[in-house]
mmCIF file of the N, C-alpha and C atoms, coordinates in Angstrom:
data_MODEL
# 
_entry.id   MODEL 
# 
loop_
_atom_site.group_PDB 
_atom_site.id 
_atom_site.type_symbol 
_atom_site.label_atom_id 
_atom_site.label_alt_id 
_atom_site.label_comp_id 
_atom_site.label_asym_id 
_atom_site.label_entity_id 
_atom_site.label_seq_id 
_atom_site.pdbx_PDB_ins_code 
_atom_site.Cartn_x 
_atom_site.Cartn_y 
_atom_site.Cartn_z 
_atom_site.occupancy 
_atom_site.B_iso_or_equiv 
_atom_site.pdbx_formal_charge 
_atom_site.auth_seq_id 
_atom_site.auth_comp_id 
_atom_site.auth_asym_id 
_atom_site.auth_atom_id 
_atom_site.pdbx_PDB_model_num 
ATOM 1   N N  . MET A 1 1  ? -21.931 12.086  -8.263 1.00 0.00 ? 1  MET A N  1 
ATOM 2   C CA . MET A 1 1  ? -21.453 13.767  -8.000 1.00 0.00 ? 1  MET A CA 1 
ATOM 3   C C  . MET A 1 1  ? -19.687 13.395  -7.657 1.00 0.00 ? 1  MET A C  1 
ATOM 4   N N  . SER A 1 2  ? -18.942 14.392  -8.395 1.00 0.00 ? 2  SER A N  1 
ATOM 5   C CA . SER A 1 2  ? -17.450 13.791  -8.193 1.00 0.00 ? 2  SER A CA 1 
ATOM 6   C C  . SER A 1 2  ? -16.877 14.437  -7.435 1.00 0.00 ? 2  SER A C  1 
ATOM 7   N N  . ILE A 1 3  ? -16.203 14.121  -6.471 1.00 0.00 ? 3  ILE A N  1 
ATOM 8   C CA . ILE A 1 3  ? -15.299 14.473  -5.491 1.00 0.00 ? 3  ILE A CA 1 
ATOM 9   C C  . ILE A 1 3  ? -13.906 14.756  -5.481 1.00 0.00 ? 3  ILE A C  1 
ATOM 10  N N  . SER A 1 4  ? -12.957 15.746  -5.567 1.00 0.00 ? 4  SER A N  1 
ATOM 11  C CA . SER A 1 4  ? -11.861 15.708  -5.843 1.00 0.00 ? 4  SER A CA 1 
ATOM 12  C C  . SER A 1 4  ? -10.946 16.074  -4.345 1.00 0.00 ? 4  SER A C  1 
ATOM 13  N N  . ALA A 1 5  ? -9.970  15.678  -3.991 1.00 0.00 ? 5  ALA A N  1 
ATOM 14  C CA . ALA A 1 5  ? -8.960  16.349  -3.044 1.00 0.00 ? 5  ALA A CA 1 
ATOM 15  C C  . ALA A 1 5  ? -7.927  16.182  -3.148 1.00 0.00 ? 5  ALA A C  1 
ATOM 16  N N  . ASN A 1 6  ? -6.594  17.047  -2.898 1.00 0.00 ? 6  ASN A N  1 
ATOM 17  C CA . ASN A 1 6  ? -5.466  16.793  -2.701 1.00 0.00 ? 6  ASN A CA 1 
ATOM 18  C C  . ASN A 1 6  ? -4.883  15.994  -1.506 1.00 0.00 ? 6  ASN A C  1 
ATOM 19  N N  . LEU A 1 7  ? -4.420  14.853  -2.133 1.00 0.00 ? 7  LEU A N  1 
ATOM 20  C CA . LEU A 1 7  ? -4.245  13.746  -1.008 1.00 0.00 ? 7  LEU A CA 1 
ATOM 21  C C  . LEU A 1 7  ? -2.531  13.311  -0.770 1.00 0.00 ? 7  LEU A C  1 
ATOM 22  N N  . ASP A 1 8  ? -1.877  14.586  -1.619 1.00 0.00 ? 8  ASP A N  1 
ATOM 23  C CA . ASP A 1 8  ? -0.595  13.896  -1.878 1.00 0.00 ? 8  ASP A CA 1 
ATOM 24  C C  . ASP A 1 8  ? 0.409   13.871  -0.707 1.00 0.00 ? 8  ASP A C  1 
ATOM 25  N N  . LYS A 1 9  ? -0.007  14.744  0.291  1.00 0.00 ? 9  LYS A N  1 
ATOM 26  C CA . LYS A 1 9  ? 0.544   14.710  1.930  1.00 0.00 ? 9  LYS A CA 1 
ATOM 27  C C  . LYS A 1 9  ? 0.405   13.497  2.266  1.00 0.00 ? 9  LYS A C  1 
ATOM 28  N N  . ILE A 1 10 ? -0.657  12.566  2.191  1.00 0.00 ? 10 ILE A N  1 
ATOM 29  C CA . ILE A 1 10 ? -0.916  11.501  2.937  1.00 0.00 ? 10 ILE A CA 1 
ATOM 30  C C  . ILE A 1 10 ? -0.623  10.049  2.119  1.00 0.00 ? 10 ILE A C  1 
ATOM 31  N N  . LEU A 1 11 ? -0.243  10.080  0.966  1.00 0.00 ? 11 LEU A N  1 
ATOM 32  C CA . LEU A 1 11 ? 0.126   9.168   0.094  1.00 0.00 ? 11 LEU A CA 1 
ATOM 33  C C  . LEU A 1 11 ? 1.392   9.143   -0.335 1.00 0.00 ? 11 LEU A C  1 
ATOM 34  N N  . ASP A 1 12 ? 1.661   7.796   -0.483 1.00 0.00 ? 12 ASP A N  1 
ATOM 35  C CA . ASP A 1 12 ? 3.085   7.520   -1.050 1.00 0.00 ? 12 ASP A CA 1 
ATOM 36  C C  . ASP A 1 12 ? 2.885   8.004   -2.647 1.00 0.00 ? 12 ASP A C  1 
ATOM 37  N N  . LYS A 1 13 ? 4.038   8.423   -3.234 1.00 0.00 ? 13 LYS A N  1 
ATOM 38  C CA . LYS A 1 13 ? 4.079   8.791   -4.715 1.00 0.00 ? 13 LYS A CA 1 
ATOM 39  C C  . LYS A 1 13 ? 3.322   7.967   -5.525 1.00 0.00 ? 13 LYS A C  1 
ATOM 40  N N  . ALA A 1 14 ? 3.699   6.923   -5.454 1.00 0.00 ? 14 ALA A N  1 
ATOM 41  C CA . ALA A 1 14 ? 2.771   5.709   -6.488 1.00 0.00 ? 14 ALA A CA 1 
ATOM 42  C C  . ALA A 1 14 ? 1.519   5.852   -6.339 1.00 0.00 ? 14 ALA A C  1 
ATOM 43  N N  . HIS A 1 15 ? 1.074   6.263   -5.384 1.00 0.00 ? 15 HIS A N  1 
ATOM 44  C CA . HIS A 1 15 ? -0.659  6.390   -5.312 1.00 0.00 ? 15 HIS A CA 1 
ATOM 45  C C  . HIS A 1 15 ? -1.296  7.604   -5.278 1.00 0.00 ? 15 HIS A C  1 
ATOM 46  N N  . GLU A 1 16 ? -0.741  8.438   -5.594 1.00 0.00 ? 16 GLU A N  1 
ATOM 47  C CA . GLU A 1 16 ? -1.208  10.258  -5.658 1.00 0.00 ? 16 GLU A CA 1 
ATOM 48  C C  . GLU A 1 16 ? -1.970  10.457  -6.460 1.00 0.00 ? 16 GLU A C  1 
ATOM 49  N N  . ASN A 1 17 ? -2.147  9.896   -7.655 1.00 0.00 ? 17 ASN A N  1 
ATOM 50  C CA . ASN A 1 17 ? -2.959  10.054  -8.911 1.00 0.00 ? 17 ASN A CA 1 
ATOM 51  C C  . ASN A 1 17 ? -4.072  9.230   -8.996 1.00 0.00 ? 17 ASN A C  1 
ATOM 52  N N  . MET A 1 18 ? -4.376  8.318   -8.092 1.00 0.00 ? 18 MET A N  1 
ATOM 53  C CA . MET A 1 18 ? -5.273  7.481   -7.986 1.00 0.00 ? 18 MET A CA 1 
ATOM 54  C C  . MET A 1 18 ? -6.650  7.992   -7.582 1.00 0.00 ? 18 MET A C  1 
ATOM 55  N N  . GLU A 1 19 ? -7.987  7.347   -7.967 1.00 0.00 ? 19 GLU A N  1 
ATOM 56  C CA . GLU A 1 19 ? -9.105  7.960   -7.862 1.00 0.00 ? 19 GLU A CA 1 
ATOM 57  C C  . GLU A 1 19 ? -9.704  7.453   -6.338 1.00 0.00 ? 19 GLU A C  1 
ATOM 58  N N  . LEU A 1 20 ? -10.306 7.837   -5.656 1.00 0.00 ? 20 LEU A N  1 
ATOM 59  C CA . LEU A 1 20 ? -11.032 7.843   -4.287 1.00 0.00 ? 20 LEU A CA 1 
ATOM 60  C C  . LEU A 1 20 ? -11.343 6.220   -4.427 1.00 0.00 ? 20 LEU A C  1 
ATOM 61  N N  . THR A 1 21 ? -12.265 5.999   -5.332 1.00 0.00 ? 21 THR A N  1 
ATOM 62  C CA . THR A 1 21 ? -12.673 4.491   -5.493 1.00 0.00 ? 21 THR A CA 1 
ATOM 63  C C  . THR A 1 21 ? -11.587 3.314   -5.659 1.00 0.00 ? 21 THR A C  1 
ATOM 64  N N  . GLN A 1 22 ? -10.480 3.930   -6.121 1.00 0.00 ? 22 GLN A N  1 
ATOM 65  C CA . GLN A 1 22 ? -9.373  2.926   -6.077 1.00 0.00 ? 22 GLN A CA 1 
ATOM 66  C C  . GLN A 1 22 ? -8.584  3.024   -4.839 1.00 0.00 ? 22 GLN A C  1 
ATOM 67  N N  . LEU A 1 23 ? -8.253  3.839   -3.997 1.00 0.00 ? 23 LEU A N  1 
ATOM 68  C CA . LEU A 1 23 ? -7.574  4.217   -2.979 1.00 0.00 ? 23 LEU A CA 1 
ATOM 69  C C  . LEU A 1 23 ? -8.387  3.409   -1.817 1.00 0.00 ? 23 LEU A C  1 
ATOM 70  N N  . VAL A 1 24 ? -9.356  3.082   -1.740 1.00 0.00 ? 24 VAL A N  1 
ATOM 71  C CA . VAL A 1 24 ? -10.188 2.225   -0.738 1.00 0.00 ? 24 VAL A CA 1 
ATOM 72  C C  . VAL A 1 24 ? -9.630  0.740   -0.626 1.00 0.00 ? 24 VAL A C  1 
ATOM 73  N N  . ASP A 1 25 ? -9.475  0.358   -2.471 1.00 0.00 ? 25 ASP A N  1 
ATOM 74  C CA . ASP A 1 25 ? -8.586  -0.952  -2.257 1.00 0.00 ? 25 ASP A CA 1 
ATOM 75  C C  . ASP A 1 25 ? -7.109  -1.162  -2.312 1.00 0.00 ? 25 ASP A C  1 
ATOM 76  N N  . ALA A 1 26 ? -6.563  -0.061  -2.281 1.00 0.00 ? 26 ALA A N  1 
ATOM 77  C CA . ALA A 1 26 ? -5.258  0.241   -2.094 1.00 0.00 ? 26 ALA A CA 1 
ATOM 78  C C  . ALA A 1 26 ? -4.841  -0.472  -0.920 1.00 0.00 ? 26 ALA A C  1 
ATOM 79  N N  . PRO A 1 27 ? -3.505  -0.896  -0.797 1.00 0.00 ? 27 PRO A N  1 
ATOM 80  C CA . PRO A 1 27 ? -2.725  -1.464  0.267  1.00 0.00 ? 27 PRO A CA 1 
ATOM 81  C C  . PRO A 1 27 ? -2.547  -0.668  1.254  1.00 0.00 ? 27 PRO A C  1 
ATOM 82  N N  . ILE A 1 28 ? -2.633  -0.866  2.562  1.00 0.00 ? 28 ILE A N  1 
ATOM 83  C CA . ILE A 1 28 ? -2.326  -0.010  3.715  1.00 0.00 ? 28 ILE A CA 1 
ATOM 84  C C  . ILE A 1 28 ? -1.087  1.038   3.604  1.00 0.00 ? 28 ILE A C  1 
ATOM 85  N N  . ASP A 1 29 ? -0.040  0.271   3.134  1.00 0.00 ? 29 ASP A N  1 
ATOM 86  C CA . ASP A 1 29 ? 1.339   0.820   3.058  1.00 0.00 ? 29 ASP A CA 1 
ATOM 87  C C  . ASP A 1 29 ? 1.244   2.235   1.688  1.00 0.00 ? 29 ASP A C  1 
ATOM 88  N N  . ALA A 1 30 ? 0.056   1.885   1.059  1.00 0.00 ? 30 ALA A N  1 
ATOM 89  C CA . ALA A 1 30 ? -0.035  3.401   0.487  1.00 0.00 ? 30 ALA A CA 1 
ATOM 90  C C  . ALA A 1 30 ? -0.214  4.763   1.163  1.00 0.00 ? 30 ALA A C  1 
ATOM 91  N N  . LEU A 1 31 ? -0.346  4.490   2.324  1.00 0.00 ? 31 LEU A N  1 
ATOM 92  C CA . LEU A 1 31 ? -0.464  5.972   3.249  1.00 0.00 ? 31 LEU A CA 1 
ATOM 93  C C  . LEU A 1 31 ? 0.896   6.179   3.673  1.00 0.00 ? 31 LEU A C  1 
ATOM 94  N N  . ALA A 1 32 ? 1.165   7.456   3.098  1.00 0.00 ? 32 ALA A N  1 
ATOM 95  C CA . ALA A 1 32 ? 2.554   7.547   3.717  1.00 0.00 ? 32 ALA A CA 1 
ATOM 96  C C  . ALA A 1 32 ? 3.100   7.483   5.201  1.00 0.00 ? 32 ALA A C  1 
ATOM 97  N N  . GLY A 1 33 ? 3.875   6.960   5.499  1.00 0.00 ? 33 GLY A N  1 
ATOM 98  C CA . GLY A 1 33 ? 4.787   6.909   6.717  1.00 0.00 ? 33 GLY A CA 1 
ATOM 99  C C  . GLY A 1 33 ? 4.377   5.438   7.025  1.00 0.00 ? 33 GLY A C  1 
ATOM 100 N N  . VAL A 1 34 ? 3.317   4.607   6.498  1.00 0.00 ? 34 VAL A N  1 
ATOM 101 C CA . VAL A 1 34 ? 2.818   3.188   6.722  1.00 0.00 ? 34 VAL A CA 1 
ATOM 102 C C  . VAL A 1 34 ? 4.137   2.290   6.172  1.00 0.00 ? 34 VAL A C  1 
ATOM 103 N N  . THR A 1 35 ? 4.807   1.819   6.855  1.00 0.00 ? 35 THR A N  1 
ATOM 104 C CA . THR A 1 35 ? 5.637   0.763   5.913  1.00 0.00 ? 35 THR A CA 1 
ATOM 105 C C  . THR A 1 35 ? 4.939   -0.778  5.784  1.00 0.00 ? 35 THR A C  1 
ATOM 106 N N  . ALA A 1 36 ? 5.586   -1.411  5.220  1.00 0.00 ? 36 ALA A N  1 
ATOM 107 C CA . ALA A 1 36 ? 5.090   -2.587  4.688  1.00 0.00 ? 36 ALA A CA 1 
ATOM 108 C C  . ALA A 1 36 ? 5.266   -3.727  5.974  1.00 0.00 ? 36 ALA A C  1 
ATOM 109 N N  . ALA A 1 37 ? 5.990   -3.336  6.873  1.00 0.00 ? 37 ALA A N  1 
ATOM 110 C CA . ALA A 1 37 ? 5.871   -3.894  7.985  1.00 0.00 ? 37 ALA A CA 1 
ATOM 111 C C  . ALA A 1 37 ? 4.747   -3.752  9.204  1.00 0.00 ? 37 ALA A C  1 
ATOM 112 N N  . ASP A 1 38 ? 4.346   -2.263  9.075  1.00 0.00 ? 38 ASP A N  1 
ATOM 113 C CA . ASP A 1 38 ? 3.205   -1.907  9.776  1.00 0.00 ? 38 ASP A CA 1 
ATOM 114 C C  . ASP A 1 38 ? 2.055   -2.618  9.141  1.00 0.00 ? 38 ASP A C  1 
ATOM 115 N N  . ALA A 1 39 ? 1.780   -2.482  7.699  1.00 0.00 ? 39 ALA A N  1 
ATOM 116 C CA . ALA A 1 39 ? 0.624   -3.095  7.055  1.00 0.00 ? 39 ALA A CA 1 
ATOM 117 C C  . ALA A 1 39 ? 0.585   -4.648  7.580  1.00 0.00 ? 39 ALA A C  1 
ATOM 118 N N  . GLU A 1 40 ? 1.557   -5.441  7.406  1.00 0.00 ? 40 GLU A N  1 
ATOM 119 C CA . GLU A 1 40 ? 1.743   -7.039  7.378  1.00 0.00 ? 40 GLU A CA 1 
ATOM 120 C C  . GLU A 1 40 ? 1.297   -7.052  9.132  1.00 0.00 ? 40 GLU A C  1 
ATOM 121 N N  . ALA A 1 41 ? 1.568   -5.991  10.102 1.00 0.00 ? 41 ALA A N  1 
ATOM 122 C CA . ALA A 1 41 ? 1.223   -6.195  11.669 1.00 0.00 ? 41 ALA A CA 1 
ATOM 123 C C  . ALA A 1 41 ? -0.554  -6.442  11.560 1.00 0.00 ? 41 ALA A C  1 
ATOM 124 N N  . LEU A 1 42 ? -0.929  -5.174  10.751 1.00 0.00 ? 42 LEU A N  1 
ATOM 125 C CA . LEU A 1 42 ? -2.266  -4.902  10.717 1.00 0.00 ? 42 LEU A CA 1 
ATOM 126 C C  . LEU A 1 42 ? -3.467  -6.049  10.147 1.00 0.00 ? 42 LEU A C  1 
ATOM 127 N N  . THR A 1 43 ? -2.585  -6.464  9.395  1.00 0.00 ? 43 THR A N  1 
ATOM 128 C CA . THR A 1 43 ? -3.239  -7.787  8.613  1.00 0.00 ? 43 THR A CA 1 
ATOM 129 C C  . THR A 1 43 ? -3.014  -9.010  9.391  1.00 0.00 ? 43 THR A C  1 
ATOM 130 N N  . LYS A 1 44 ? -2.043  -9.197  10.003 1.00 0.00 ? 44 LYS A N  1 
ATOM 131 C CA . LYS A 1 44 ? -2.083  -10.471 11.085 1.00 0.00 ? 44 LYS A CA 1 
ATOM 132 C C  . LYS A 1 44 ? -2.741  -9.999  12.305 1.00 0.00 ? 44 LYS A C  1 
ATOM 133 N N  . ALA A 1 45 ? -2.805  -8.753  12.760 1.00 0.00 ? 45 ALA A N  1 
ATOM 134 C CA . ALA A 1 45 ? -3.745  -8.876  14.240 1.00 0.00 ? 45 ALA A CA 1 
ATOM 135 C C  . ALA A 1 45 ? -5.181  -8.534  13.935 1.00 0.00 ? 45 ALA A C  1 
ATOM 136 N N  . LEU A 1 46 ? -5.152  -7.904  12.957 1.00 0.00 ? 46 LEU A N  1 
ATOM 137 C CA . LEU A 1 46 ? -7.045  -7.068  12.741 1.00 0.00 ? 46 LEU A CA 1 
ATOM 138 C C  . LEU A 1 46 ? -7.379  -7.858  11.483 1.00 0.00 ? 46 LEU A C  1 
ATOM 139 N N  . GLY A 1 47 ? -6.831  -8.254  10.739 1.00 0.00 ? 47 GLY A N  1 
ATOM 140 C CA . GLY A 1 47 ? -7.326  -8.625  9.331  1.00 0.00 ? 47 GLY A CA 1 
ATOM 141 C C  . GLY A 1 47 ? -7.648  -7.220  8.409  1.00 0.00 ? 47 GLY A C  1 
ATOM 142 N N  . ILE A 1 48 ? -6.699  -6.451  8.577  1.00 0.00 ? 48 ILE A N  1 
ATOM 143 C CA . ILE A 1 48 ? -6.949  -5.144  7.680  1.00 0.00 ? 48 ILE A CA 1 
ATOM 144 C C  . ILE A 1 48 ? -5.984  -5.490  6.595  1.00 0.00 ? 48 ILE A C  1 
ATOM 145 N N  . LYS A 1 49 ? -6.289  -5.311  5.570  1.00 0.00 ? 49 LYS A N  1 
ATOM 146 C CA . LYS A 1 49 ? -5.401  -5.542  4.231  1.00 0.00 ? 49 LYS A CA 1 
ATOM 147 C C  . LYS A 1 49 ? -5.590  -4.046  3.197  1.00 0.00 ? 49 LYS A C  1 
ATOM 148 N N  . THR A 1 50 ? -6.522  -3.451  3.086  1.00 0.00 ? 50 THR A N  1 
ATOM 149 C CA . THR A 1 50 ? -6.809  -2.110  2.431  1.00 0.00 ? 50 THR A CA 1 
ATOM 150 C C  . THR A 1 50 ? -6.916  -0.758  3.363  1.00 0.00 ? 50 THR A C  1 
ATOM 151 N N  . ILE A 1 51 ? -6.917  0.253   2.489  1.00 0.00 ? 51 ILE A N  1 
ATOM 152 C CA . ILE A 1 51 ? -7.005  1.699   3.564  1.00 0.00 ? 51 ILE A CA 1 
ATOM 153 C C  . ILE A 1 51 ? -8.615  1.819   3.895  1.00 0.00 ? 51 ILE A C  1 
ATOM 154 N N  . GLY A 1 52 ? -9.536  0.870   2.972  1.00 0.00 ? 52 GLY A N  1 
ATOM 155 C CA . GLY A 1 52 ? -10.903 0.875   3.224  1.00 0.00 ? 52 GLY A CA 1 
ATOM 156 C C  . GLY A 1 52 ? -11.025 -0.043  4.421  1.00 0.00 ? 52 GLY A C  1 
ATOM 157 N N  . ASP A 1 53 ? -10.484 -1.135  4.511  1.00 0.00 ? 53 ASP A N  1 
ATOM 158 C CA . ASP A 1 53 ? -10.551 -2.024  5.440  1.00 0.00 ? 53 ASP A CA 1 
ATOM 159 C C  . ASP A 1 53 ? -10.160 -1.053  6.843  1.00 0.00 ? 53 ASP A C  1 
ATOM 160 N N  . LEU A 1 54 ? -8.956  0.006   7.037  1.00 0.00 ? 54 LEU A N  1 
ATOM 161 C CA . LEU A 1 54 ? -8.809  0.689   8.005  1.00 0.00 ? 54 LEU A CA 1 
ATOM 162 C C  . LEU A 1 54 ? -9.636  1.645   8.114  1.00 0.00 ? 54 LEU A C  1 
ATOM 163 N N  . GLY A 1 55 ? -9.836  2.321   7.667  1.00 0.00 ? 55 GLY A N  1 
ATOM 164 C CA . GLY A 1 55 ? -11.055 3.397   7.747  1.00 0.00 ? 55 GLY A CA 1 
ATOM 165 C C  . GLY A 1 55 ? -12.383 2.958   8.241  1.00 0.00 ? 55 GLY A C  1 
ATOM 166 N N  . ARG A 1 56 ? -12.793 1.578   7.760  1.00 0.00 ? 56 ARG A N  1 
ATOM 167 C CA . ARG A 1 56 ? -14.107 1.195   8.284  1.00 0.00 ? 56 ARG A CA 1 
ATOM 168 C C  . ARG A 1 56 ? -13.958 0.142   9.663  1.00 0.00 ? 56 ARG A C  1 
ATOM 169 N N  . ASN A 1 57 ? -12.584 0.061   10.266 1.00 0.00 ? 57 ASN A N  1 
ATOM 170 C CA . ASN A 1 57 ? -12.260 -1.155  11.357 1.00 0.00 ? 57 ASN A CA 1 
ATOM 171 C C  . ASN A 1 57 ? -13.070 -0.313  12.464 1.00 0.00 ? 57 ASN A C  1 
ATOM 172 N N  . LYS A 1 58 ? -13.753 -1.168  13.053 1.00 0.00 ? 58 LYS A N  1 
ATOM 173 C CA . LYS A 1 58 ? -14.783 -0.721  14.380 1.00 0.00 ? 58 LYS A CA 1 
ATOM 174 C C  . LYS A 1 58 ? -13.851 0.042   15.400 1.00 0.00 ? 58 LYS A C  1 
ATOM 175 N N  . HIS A 1 59 ? -12.584 -0.512  15.562 1.00 0.00 ? 59 HIS A N  1 
ATOM 176 C CA . HIS A 1 59 ? -11.673 -0.504  16.618 1.00 0.00 ? 59 HIS A CA 1 
ATOM 177 C C  . HIS A 1 59 ? -11.063 1.169   16.300 1.00 0.00 ? 59 HIS A C  1 
ATOM 178 N N  . PHE A 1 60 ? -10.856 1.270   15.117 1.00 0.00 ? 60 PHE A N  1 
ATOM 179 C CA . PHE A 1 60 ? -9.861  2.419   14.626 1.00 0.00 ? 60 PHE A CA 1 
ATOM 180 C C  . PHE A 1 60 ? -11.199 3.481   14.586 1.00 0.00 ? 60 PHE A C  1 
ATOM 181 N N  . ARG A 1 61 ? -12.293 3.105   14.300 1.00 0.00 ? 61 ARG A N  1 
ATOM 182 C CA . ARG A 1 61 ? -13.760 4.220   14.412 1.00 0.00 ? 61 ARG A CA 1 
ATOM 183 C C  . ARG A 1 61 ? -13.874 4.493   15.837 1.00 0.00 ? 61 ARG A C  1 
ATOM 184 N N  . ALA A 1 62 ? -13.909 3.717   16.841 1.00 0.00 ? 62 ALA A N  1 
ATOM 185 C CA . ALA A 1 62 ? -14.144 4.046   18.153 1.00 0.00 ? 62 ALA A CA 1 
ATOM 186 C C  . ALA A 1 62 ? -13.157 4.835   18.827 1.00 0.00 ? 62 ALA A C  1 
ATOM 187 N N  . ALA A 1 63 ? -11.917 4.605   18.214 1.00 0.00 ? 63 ALA A N  1 
ATOM 188 C CA . ALA A 1 63 ? -10.666 5.178   18.792 1.00 0.00 ? 63 ALA A CA 1 
ATOM 189 C C  . ALA A 1 63 ? -10.715 6.623   18.435 1.00 0.00 ? 63 ALA A C  1 
ATOM 190 N N  . ALA A 1 64 ? -11.297 6.956   17.366 1.00 0.00 ? 64 ALA A N  1 
ATOM 191 C CA . ALA A 1 64 ? -11.147 8.136   16.536 1.00 0.00 ? 64 ALA A CA 1 
ATOM 192 C C  . ALA A 1 64 ? -12.490 9.058   17.275 1.00 0.00 ? 64 ALA A C  1 
ATOM 193 N N  . ALA A 1 65 ? -13.405 8.355   17.242 1.00 0.00 ? 65 ALA A N  1 
ATOM 194 C CA . ALA A 1 65 ? -14.749 8.985   18.002 1.00 0.00 ? 65 ALA A CA 1 
ATOM 195 C C  . ALA A 1 65 ? -14.176 9.577   19.641 1.00 0.00 ? 65 ALA A C  1 
ATOM 196 N N  . ILE A 1 66 ? -13.728 8.532   20.287 1.00 0.00 ? 66 ILE A N  1 
ATOM 197 C CA . ILE A 1 66 ? -13.240 8.906   21.640 1.00 0.00 ? 66 ILE A CA 1 
ATOM 198 C C  . ILE A 1 66 ? -12.277 10.079  21.613 1.00 0.00 ? 66 ILE A C  1 
ATOM 199 N N  . ALA A 1 67 ? -11.432 10.097  20.714 1.00 0.00 ? 67 ALA A N  1 
ATOM 200 C CA . ALA A 1 67 ? -10.446 11.201  20.661 1.00 0.00 ? 67 ALA A CA 1 
ATOM 201 C C  . ALA A 1 67 ? -11.021 12.555  20.275 1.00 0.00 ? 67 ALA A C  1 
ATOM 202 N N  . GLN A 1 68 ? -11.904 12.336  19.217 1.00 0.00 ? 68 GLN A N  1 
ATOM 203 C CA . GLN A 1 68 ? -12.790 13.733  18.924 1.00 0.00 ? 68 GLN A CA 1 
ATOM 204 C C  . GLN A 1 68 ? -13.654 14.275  20.339 1.00 0.00 ? 68 GLN A C  1 
ATOM 205 N N  . LEU A 1 69 ? -14.497 13.223  20.989 1.00 0.00 ? 69 LEU A N  1 
ATOM 206 C CA . LEU A 1 69 ? -15.317 13.846  21.906 1.00 0.00 ? 69 LEU A CA 1 
ATOM 207 C C  . LEU A 1 69 ? -14.441 14.243  22.977 1.00 0.00 ? 69 LEU A C  1 
ATOM 208 N N  . ALA A 1 70 ? -13.170 13.679  23.310 1.00 0.00 ? 70 ALA A N  1 
ATOM 209 C CA . ALA A 1 70 ? -11.923 14.261  24.459 1.00 0.00 ? 70 ALA A CA 1 
ATOM 210 C C  . ALA A 1 70 ? -11.818 15.615  24.027 1.00 0.00 ? 70 ALA A C  1 
ATOM 211 N N  . ASP A 1 71 ? -11.512 15.763  22.527 1.00 0.00 ? 71 ASP A N  1 
ATOM 212 C CA . ASP A 1 71 ? -10.923 17.047  22.232 1.00 0.00 ? 71 ASP A CA 1 
ATOM 213 C C  . ASP A 1 71 ? -11.996 18.048  22.439 1.00 0.00 ? 71 ASP A C  1 
ATOM 214 N N  . ALA A 1 72 ? -13.132 17.748  21.900 1.00 0.00 ? 72 ALA A N  1 
ATOM 215 C CA . ALA A 1 72 ? -14.406 18.643  21.978 1.00 0.00 ? 72 ALA A CA 1 
ATOM 216 C C  . ALA A 1 72 ? -14.704 19.060  23.348 1.00 0.00 ? 72 ALA A C  1 
ATOM 217 N N  . SER A 1 73 ? -14.345 18.113  24.329 1.00 0.00 ? 73 SER A N  1 
ATOM 218 C CA . SER A 1 73 ? -14.812 18.384  25.846 1.00 0.00 ? 73 SER A CA 1 
ATOM 219 C C  . SER A 1 73 ? -13.670 19.169  26.440 1.00 0.00 ? 73 SER A C  1 
ATOM 220 N N  . LYS A 1 74 ? -12.846 19.676  25.981 1.00 0.00 ? 74 LYS A N  1 
ATOM 221 C CA . LYS A 1 74 ? -11.816 20.569  26.748 1.00 0.00 ? 74 LYS A CA 1 
ATOM 222 C C  . LYS A 1 74 ? -12.129 22.094  26.557 1.00 0.00 ? 74 LYS A C  1 
# 
């Protein structure tokens, strides 16, 4: 199954035309607003090197779940 999405607003220009399967292996600073220094800090602190690592990280997933549950309980 093919999936398409317009991710232009959340990616740097250089990465806008990449396939989703390529984006998971892209560096974190491919995300718009994430600097090379931010990416380096995430790598140093949590071993996160790619967009896929970031999205699959247990700490970020837990934080997202807590935020969603808190929002839903309002």
